[in-house]
C-alpha positions in Angstrom: 9.9 -81.1 114.4 9.0 -78.1 112.6 10.3 -76.4 109.3 12.2 -73.1 109.5 10.3 -70.1 107.9 11.6 -67.1 106.4 11.9 -65.1 109.5 13.9 -68.1 111.1 16.4 -68.3 108.0 16.9 -64.2 108.1 17.5 -64.4 111.8 20.1 -67.2 111.3 21.7 -65.3 108.2 22.0 -62.0 110.6 24.1 -64.3 113.2 21.5 -65.6 115.4 22.6 -69.4 116.3 20.3 -72.2 115.5 18.3 -73.5 118.6 15.3 -75.7 117.7 15.8 -79.3 116.5 14.0 -79.1 113.0 14.6 -82.8 111.9 16.0 -85.9 113.1 17.1 -88.4 110.1 17.6 -92.0 110.8 18.0 -95.1 108.8 15.1 -97.6 108.7 17.5 -100.6 109.5 20.2 -99.3 111.5 21.2 -95.9 113.1 22.8 -93.5 110.7 24.7 -90.8 112.4 28.5 -90.7 112.8 29.6 -87.6 110.7 28.0 -85.2 108.6 29.0 -82.4 105.9 27.5 -79.5 104.4 27.8 -78.4 100.6 27.8 -74.6 99.8 24.4 -74.8 98.3 22.9 -76.4 101.5 23.0 -80.0 100.6 23.7 -82.4 103.2 25.6 -85.5 103.6 25.9 -88.2 106.5 27.1 -91.4 107.1 26.5 -94.2 109.8 27.0 -97.7 111.0 25.4 -99.2 108.0 28.7 -98.3 106.0 26.8 -96.3 103.5 26.7 -92.4 102.9 23.4 -90.3 102.4 23.0 -87.2 100.3 19.9 -84.9 101.1 18.8 -82.1 99.0 18.5 -80.0 101.8 18.7 -80.4 105.9 15.1 -80.9 106.2 14.3 -83.6 103.6 13.2 -86.8 104.4 15.8 -89.4 104.9 14.1 -91.8 102.8 14.5 -89.3 99.7 18.2 -89.2 100.2 20.6 -90.6 97.6 22.8 -93.5 98.8 26.3 -94.1 98.2 28.0 -97.5 98.9 31.3 -98.6 98.7 32.9 -98.4 102.2 34.1 -101.5 103.9 34.6 -99.8 107.1 32.4 -96.9 108.8 33.1 -93.8 107.0 34.1 -91.4 109.7 34.9 -88.2 107.9 33.0 -86.4 105.1 33.9 -83.2 103.1 32.2 -81.4 100.1 34.9 -80.0 97.6 34.7 -76.1 97.9 32.5 -76.0 94.8 30.1 -78.7 96.2 30.6 -80.7 93.2 32.4 -83.3 94.7 32.1 -85.2 97.9 34.9 -87.2 99.6 34.8 -89.7 102.3 37.4 -91.7 104.6 37.2 -94.6 106.9 39.8 -96.8 108.7 41.8 -97.7 105.7 39.9 -96.2 102.6 38.7 -93.1 100.9 36.5 -92.2 98.2 35.4 -89.5 95.9 31.8 -89.3 95.0 29.7 -87.2 92.8 26.8 -85.9 95.1 24.5 -85.2 92.3 24.3 -88.4 90.6 22.2 -91.4 91.2 25.0 -93.5 90.7 25.7 -95.5 94.1 29.6 -96.1 93.2 32.5 -93.6 93.9 34.3 -91.7 90.6 37.6 -92.1 92.5 39.4 -93.9 95.3 42.4 -93.4 97.4 45.1 -96.1 98.7 45.2 -97.5 102.0 48.0 -96.0 104.3 47.5 -95.5 107.9 44.6 -94.9 110.0 42.4 -92.0 108.7 41.9 -89.4 111.4 40.9 -86.1 109.4 40.7 -84.8 106.0 40.6 -81.4 104.2 40.0 -80.2 100.7 42.6 -77.6 99.1 40.6 -74.3 98.4 41.0 -74.8 94.6 39.4 -78.5 94.9 42.6 -80.2 93.1 44.0 -82.2 96.4 42.7 -83.7 99.3 44.9 -83.6 102.6 44.6 -86.3 105.1 46.1 -87.1 108.5 47.2 -90.8 108.5 48.7 -91.2 112.1 52.3 -90.3 110.9 54.3 -87.2 111.3 53.1 -86.0 107.9 50.0 -84.8 106.0 49.4 -86.8 103.0 48.2 -85.1 99.7 46.1 -87.0 97.3 45.0 -86.0 93.7 41.5 -85.5 93.8 40.8 -86.8 90.4 42.9 -89.9 90.4 43.3 -90.9 94.1 47.0 -91.1 93.4 49.2 -89.9 96.6 51.6 -87.0 95.7 54.5 -85.8 97.8 53.4 -85.7 101.5 54.2 -82.8 103.9 56.4 -83.3 107.0 55.6 -81.9 110.3 58.1 -81.9 113.1 58.5 -85.4 114.3 59.2 -84.5 117.8 55.4 -83.5 117.9 54.0 -87.0 117.2 51.6 -88.3 115.0 49.2 -85.8 113.1 46.1 -86.5 114.4 43.6 -83.7 112.6 44.1 -81.5 109.5 42.4 -78.3 108.1 43.1 -76.0 105.0 41.9 -72.8 103.6 42.8 -69.8 101.6 46.0 -67.9 102.8 44.7 -64.3 103.3 48.2 -63.2 102.3 47.8 -63.6 98.5 51.6 -63.3 97.8 51.8 -66.8 99.7 51.4 -68.8 96.7 50.0 -71.8 98.4 47.0 -72.5 100.9 47.3 -72.4 104.4 47.4 -75.8 106.2 46.8 -76.3 109.7 47.7 -79.8 111.5 46.9 -80.9 115.1 49.0 -83.5 116.7 48.7 -86.6 119.2 51.0 -84.4 121.4 48.6 -81.2 121.4 50.6 -79.1 119.2 49.1 -76.7 116.8 50.9 -76.3 113.6 50.6 -74.0 110.3 52.1 -73.9 107.1 52.2 -70.9 104.9 53.3 -70.7 101.6 55.8 -73.8 100.6 57.6 -73.3 103.8 57.7 -76.0 106.8 55.3 -76.1 109.4 55.4 -73.6 112.2 54.3 -74.2 115.9 51.6 -71.6 116.8 50.0 -73.1 119.7 49.6 -76.0 121.9 46.8 -78.0 123.9 47.5 -80.1 127.2 46.3 -83.0 125.2 45.8 -84.5 121.9 44.0 -82.4 118.9 40.8 -84.0 117.8 39.8 -81.5 115.3 41.3 -78.4 113.6 39.4 -76.2 111.3 40.7 -73.3 109.1 37.9 -70.7 108.9 36.6 -70.0 105.1 38.3 -66.5 105.0 41.5 -68.3 106.2 41.9 -65.6 108.9 41.2 -68.1 111.7 42.8 -71.6 112.9 40.5 -73.0 115.3 41.4 -76.4 117.4 39.6 -78.6 119.6 41.6 -80.9 122.2 40.7 -83.7 124.7 42.1 -81.5 127.3 38.7 -79.9 126.9 40.0 -76.5 125.3 39.5 -74.6 122.0 42.4 -72.6 120.8 41.7 -69.9 118.5 44.6 -68.3 116.3 44.2 -65.1 114.5 46.4 -65.8 111.3 47.4 -62.0 111.2 49.8 -63.1 114.1 49.7 -60.2 116.1 48.6 -62.1 119.2 49.1 -65.4 120.7 46.3 -68.0 120.3 43.3 -67.6 122.8 42.3 -70.5 124.7 38.8 -70.8 125.4 36.7 -73.3 127.4 32.8 -72.6 127.4 32.6 -73.7 131.1 34.9 -71.5 133.3 34.3 -69.1 136.1 32.7 -66.5 133.6 30.3 -68.8 132.3 29.2 -70.4 135.1 25.9 -68.3 135.1 24.8 -69.6 132.1 22.0 -72.2 132.3 20.0 -74.9 130.7 16.8 -75.8 131.9 17.7 -74.0 135.1 20.5 -75.5 136.0 24.2 -75.2 135.0 25.1 -75.0 131.6 28.0 -77.9 131.8 30.1 -78.4 134.6 33.8 -78.1 134.0 34.5 -81.8 134.7 31.8 -82.7 132.3 33.2 -80.3 129.7 36.8 -81.5 130.0 36.2 -85.1 129.3 33.7 -84.6 126.7 34.8 -82.5 123.7 34.3 -84.6 120.4 34.1 -82.2 117.5 34.2 -78.6 116.5 32.9 -76.6 113.8 33.1 -73.1 112.6 31.0 -70.4 110.8 31.8 -69.1 107.7 32.4 -65.7 109.1 34.0 -67.1 111.9 32.4 -65.3 114.8 30.6 -68.7 116.3 31.9 -72.2 117.0 30.0 -75.2 117.8 31.5 -77.5 120.0 30.1 -81.1 120.4 30.3 -83.0 123.8 30.5 -86.8 124.2 27.8 -86.4 127.4 24.8 -85.1 124.9 24.8 -81.2 124.5 26.5 -79.2 121.5 27.5 -75.9 122.6 27.6 -72.9 120.7 30.1 -70.3 121.9 31.5 -67.0 120.6 34.8 -67.5 118.8 36.2 -64.2 120.2 36.0 -65.3 123.9 34.4 -68.5 124.3 31.2 -67.2 125.9 28.6 -70.0 125.7 25.5 -68.7 124.3 23.2 -71.7 123.4 22.9 -75.3 124.1 21.4 -77.7 121.9 20.4 -81.0 123.5 21.3 -84.2 121.7 19.6 -87.6 122.4 22.9 -89.4 123.0 26.4 -89.2 122.4 27.4 -86.6 119.3 30.4 -87.1 117.4 31.4 -84.8 114.8 29.4 -81.6 114.2 28.9 -79.6 110.9 27.5 -76.1 110.2 25.9 -75.1 106.9 27.6 -72.0 105.0 24.6 -69.9 105.5 24.7 -70.3 109.3 21.1 -71.5 109.2 21.6 -75.2 110.3 23.6 -77.5 112.6 24.1 -81.0 112.0 25.5 -83.4 114.5 25.7 -87.2 114.6 24.5 -88.9 117.7 23.0 -92.3 116.4 20.3 -90.5 114.6 21.7 -87.4 112.5 20.0 -84.6 114.3 19.4 -81.1 112.7 19.2 -77.7 114.7 18.1 -74.4 112.8 
């Protein structure tokens, strides 16, 4: 593994996607790598099978130097830093915690109640509230300071349980509330603007596994078990674009002299997505190993990052320099 030099970092910030593996972080006693998250300042948090959370000062720091957080009884499956990076939230099967990532203290500073099966989590832009998808036809809101549940936001019951949730600033400054996106088990992509009800903006052919609101709030990107990604421009001037990194237009892309990824591989393999801050690139993790980087605009596959085993969730650093994906060990590409 190599360290990125100044030239590498400048290229990443210009928009060149990560390519080389620069670090593999693994716990000594058990594999650690289920989910990961980046803070705005570059700190990296990840969790694994040992039911602990580790926080590193940067993506290339030795795992042994990372701060350890303890408290989950179940595997922590989602992690997210607050927008200012001052807090870190984590959720597992039936519990959620808020941590001080800068503190050496192992224990959380706030905890959530137990309500259903945690499928996804997002912070509101002001950092006051955490949103969760709990396997019901609503998005649950939690006070980030106290862990107390506030009034949930209902979704159309006919669309089934909410499987994923995302949140970001609404580009319409008069909206008076953040933009909230929800994906459901039936494949629906729902968006709530202002204080109104959720509206259907698109639909997958299978359940939504992850939904992301770009940092600008101008794009909603969702990934599904049907093997496709939907991209919706919040301006509403056009219908959502359906992209799949493997189609007739992309079969020419190669990896090690062979096909990039067969259609059948891709369609049964999508496990997580992440979008760059500017929204131009999307990383999609696949259960068969590769993480594929595509252009958000048209789905053109431009790079494949090999993974040693089946990656789950994938995270992209705010400056675009690093991608982290959990595949037993936590693998970093830069």
